[in-house]
Backbone as a ProteinNet text record, in pm:
[ID]
protein_1_A
[PRIMARY]
MTNFIDLRKAFDCIHHPSLWWIMKKYGISDDIIVIIQNLYEQGQSSIKWNYAIAEWFIVITGVRLGCILSPLLFTVCPSYGLDYEKSIV
[TERTIARY]
2548.9	2411.9	2338.7	2216.1	2137.2	2009.4	1975.6	1850.7	1759.5	1631.5	1532.3	1419.8	1384.1	1274.3	1172.5	1049.4	941.6	894.7	946.1	918.5	773.7	700.3	559.1	477.6	516.4	440.1	517.9	640.2	728.4	680	624	578.6	469.5	393.3	285.5	334	457.4	506.1	596.2	620.6	709.3	635.6	688	629.3	670	572.9	602.2	693.4	662.7	753.5	897.4	912.2	1047.2	1114.5	1038	1091.9	1143.9	1068.1	1113.7	1243	1250.2	1368.7	1490.6	1472.8	1583.5	1629.1	1534.8	1571.6	1656.9	1620.3	1698.6	1838.8	1848	1978	2068	2007.7	2084.6	2120.6	2077.4	2114.3	2024.3	1907.8	1812.9	1758	1750.6	1714.3	1572.8	1554.7	1424.3	1316.8	1352.6	1254.6	1199.2	1286.6	1243.3	1158.9	1201.4	1126.1	985.6	974.1	843.2	753.9	810.1	731.3	675.6	759.9	715.2	615.1	639.6	544.2	406.4	403.8	276.1	200.5	274.1	208.7	139.9	196.9	146.1	60.2	57.4	-14.7	-164.7	-219.1	-362.3	-416.5	-331.6	-378.6	-482.8	-591.7	-700.2	-735.8	-786.3	-833.7	-963	-1031.9	-1153.4	-1161.4	-1244.3	-1260.5	-1402.3	-1409.8	-1539.9	-1564.3	-1678.3	-1710.4	-1859.8	-1898.4	-2040.7	-2116.1	-2058.1	-2117.2	-2128.8	-2078.2	-2078.7	-1938	-1930.4	-1801.1	-1784.1	-1672.7	-1642.4	-1599.3	-1579.7	-1531.8	-1392	-1363.7	-1231.4	-1133.2	-1006.8	-902.7	-776.3	-697	-570.7	-465.3	-388.6	-283.4	-149.1	-75.7	55.8	168.7	134.7	237.8	218.3	326.5	320.6	354.1	400.6	422.1	314.6	285.1	174.7	210.3	125.4	147.5	122.9	214.6	202	266.7	308.6	374.8	520.7	568.9	705.7	809.8	773.9	866.1	871.8	770.2	758.7	880.3	935	1052.9	1171.3	1190	1299.9	1275.7	1154.5	1123	1134.4	1091.9	1099.5	1243.2	1334.9	1473.1	1548.2	1499.2	1566.9	1569.4	1458.4	1450.5	1540.2	1531.7	1622.5	1769.6	1798.1	1936.4	1989.3	1905.9	1948.4	1970.7	1880.5	1895.2	2024.3	2058.7	2183.4	2305	2298.3	2408.4	2427.1	2314	2322.4	2381.4	2341.3	2394	2545.3	2593.4	2738	2812.9	2748.6	2817.6	2829.3	2742.8	2749.5	2823.4	2856	2926.3	3073.2
671.2	687.4	555.8	562.9	445.1	444	326.2	309.2	218.4	247.8	163.9	136.8	9.9	-28.5	-105.2	-58.6	-128.8	-240.9	-361.1	-473	-519.6	-482.1	-522.2	-458.3	-339.5	-268.1	-248.8	-295.3	-265.5	-323.6	-443.6	-504.8	-421.5	-347.7	-265.1	-130.4	-95.7	39.2	50.9	-57.2	-51.6	18.9	132	212.1	149.8	106.9	33.4	109	234.9	304.7	313.9	331.1	335	198.9	94	-41.3	-68	-28.6	-50.7	27.1	149.6	233.3	169.9	122.5	61.4	-66.5	-147.7	-270.7	-238.1	-130.6	-87.4	-44	29.2	72.9	-46.1	-156	-276.5	-358	-314.4	-382.3	-498.4	-506.8	-612.2	-578	-678	-653.3	-597	-514.7	-453.7	-560	-671.9	-778.6	-833.3	-855.5	-907.1	-802.4	-676.7	-569.9	-560	-568.3	-559.4	-676.8	-796	-912	-888.1	-839	-814.1	-698.1	-594.9	-483.3	-532.8	-625.9	-679.5	-752.6	-814.1	-880	-778.6	-658.3	-556.4	-450.1	-449.5	-346.5	-351.8	-237.1	-220.7	-310.1	-338.5	-413.5	-332.4	-394.8	-324.7	-393.7	-314.8	-366	-295.6	-356	-297.2	-335.6	-266.4	-294.4	-346.1	-458.8	-514.7	-490.6	-430.7	-398.4	-414.1	-493.5	-520.7	-563.6	-654.4	-711.5	-611.9	-493	-393.9	-384.8	-364.5	-352.7	-209.4	-148.9	-11	-8.8	111.3	126	66.4	11.6	-44	69.8	49.3	150.1	82	157.5	107.5	104	-3.5	-19.8	12.8	109.9	145.9	123.2	66.1	34.8	-107.4	-161.8	-293	-405.9	-513.6	-636.1	-734.4	-828.3	-920.5	-1022.5	-1031.9	-1129.8	-1269.4	-1360.2	-1496.9	-1522.3	-1417.8	-1433.6	-1472.1	-1567.5	-1616	-1508.2	-1409.2	-1300.4	-1190.5	-1182	-1070.3	-1049.6	-1154.6	-1130.4	-1074.4	-1123.6	-1073.5	-927.6	-896.6	-758.5	-665.4	-713.6	-632.5	-597.9	-693.2	-668.8	-574.4	-556	-466.7	-323.4	-274.6	-134.2	-101.6	-175.5	-143.2	-163	-261.4	-284	-161.8	-105.8	12.7	129.5	146.1	253.7	242.5	121.7	101.7	124.8	77.9	102.1	251.4	323.8	467.3	537.8	495.7	558.2	539.1	419.9	393	481.3	510.8	590.4	737.1	786.3	928.3	952.1	845.4	862.2	876.4
850.4	806.8	831.5	879.4	911.8	828.6	778.3	704.6	782.6	779.8	844.3	745.7	731.3	643.4	726.3	726.8	795.6	704.5	726.6	636.8	643	745.8	753.8	642.1	600.6	498.7	369.3	366	253.9	121.9	123.1	-1.8	-68.1	11.1	-43.1	-94.2	-68.9	-97.4	-219.5	-289.1	-405.9	-520.2	-562.9	-671.4	-804.4	-884.7	-1007.1	-1104.1	-1141	-1233.3	-1179.2	-1049.8	-991.9	-1001.8	-981	-991.9	-1131.9	-1235.3	-1373.9	-1399	-1348.6	-1367.2	-1299.4	-1177.1	-1103.3	-1171.7	-1220.6	-1291.5	-1413.7	-1484.4	-1600.9	-1557.6	-1445.3	-1393.2	-1359.4	-1312.7	-1279.5	-1403.2	-1520.2	-1643.1	-1680.9	-1619.7	-1656.6	-1794.8	-1880.7	-2020.7	-2032.2	-2134.7	-2159.5	-2180.1	-2243.5	-2267	-2135.8	-2038.3	-1908.3	-1835.8	-1841.1	-1774.7	-1834.1	-1965.3	-2031.4	-1990	-1979.4	-1936.2	-1795.8	-1705.5	-1568.4	-1565.4	-1645.7	-1653.2	-1697.4	-1791.7	-1839.7	-1729	-1636	-1523.2	-1431.1	-1422.8	-1330.3	-1398.8	-1531.7	-1605.6	-1577.4	-1550.1	-1527.4	-1415.4	-1316.3	-1200.3	-1125.9	-1089.8	-1022.7	-891.9	-800.5	-671.5	-634.7	-541.8	-486.7	-339.8	-268.2	-125.9	-103.5	-32.8	1.2	149.5	179.9	319.3	338.8	436	462.6	336.4	263.5	140.9	26.4	41.5	-66.2	-124.4	-254.1	-321.7	-370.2	-331.9	-372.5	-519.2	-569.9	-707.3	-721	-837.3	-866	-890.6	-853.4	-874.6	-924.2	-999.6	-1055.5	-945.5	-940	-839.7	-905	-847.5	-902.7	-801.7	-687.6	-588.7	-538.4	-487.1	-424.2	-519.1	-460.6	-535.8	-493.8	-579.7	-554.6	-448.2	-348.7	-243.4	-299.5	-270.1	-317.5	-452.3	-521.1	-650.6	-626.8	-702.5	-683.9	-715.8	-797.6	-831.8	-725.6	-641.2	-547.5	-457.8	-393.7	-309.2	-388.4	-510.8	-594.3	-632.4	-676.3	-714	-594.2	-478.5	-357.9	-321.8	-331.4	-289.3	-381.2	-503.4	-598.2	-546.4	-491.9	-449	-330.3	-219.2	-108	-145.7	-229.8	-272.7	-346.2	-434.9	-508.7	-413.5	-317	-219.5	-141.3	-100.6	-26.8	-115.7	-240.8	-334.4	-358.6	-372.6	-395.2	-275.7	-156.3	-34.7	-26.7	-58.8	-53.9	-152	-267	-368.5	-329.3	-238.9	-202.5	-72.4	-1.2	127.7	105
[MASK]
+++++++++++++++++++++++++++++++++++++++++++++++++++++++++++++++++++++++++++++++++++++++++

């Protein structure tokens, strides 16, 4: 079985609720998960185009670019996927 991850877009595709679930599966303490959830809770974005700003929307996917935790949070999801694949083969 072969897995392919498009790393150019992968940081934007991490689903937050899935990330919290996977962190719990790996045994990361609830206290740490809650702290990280608070960093991502109610994150909002907007699009600026031709000096106009669109409506703000809630962000539920992706890790923050430039955040020191982002690479660690990103690696949790593919690692779990690979571990799961090994368990079913």
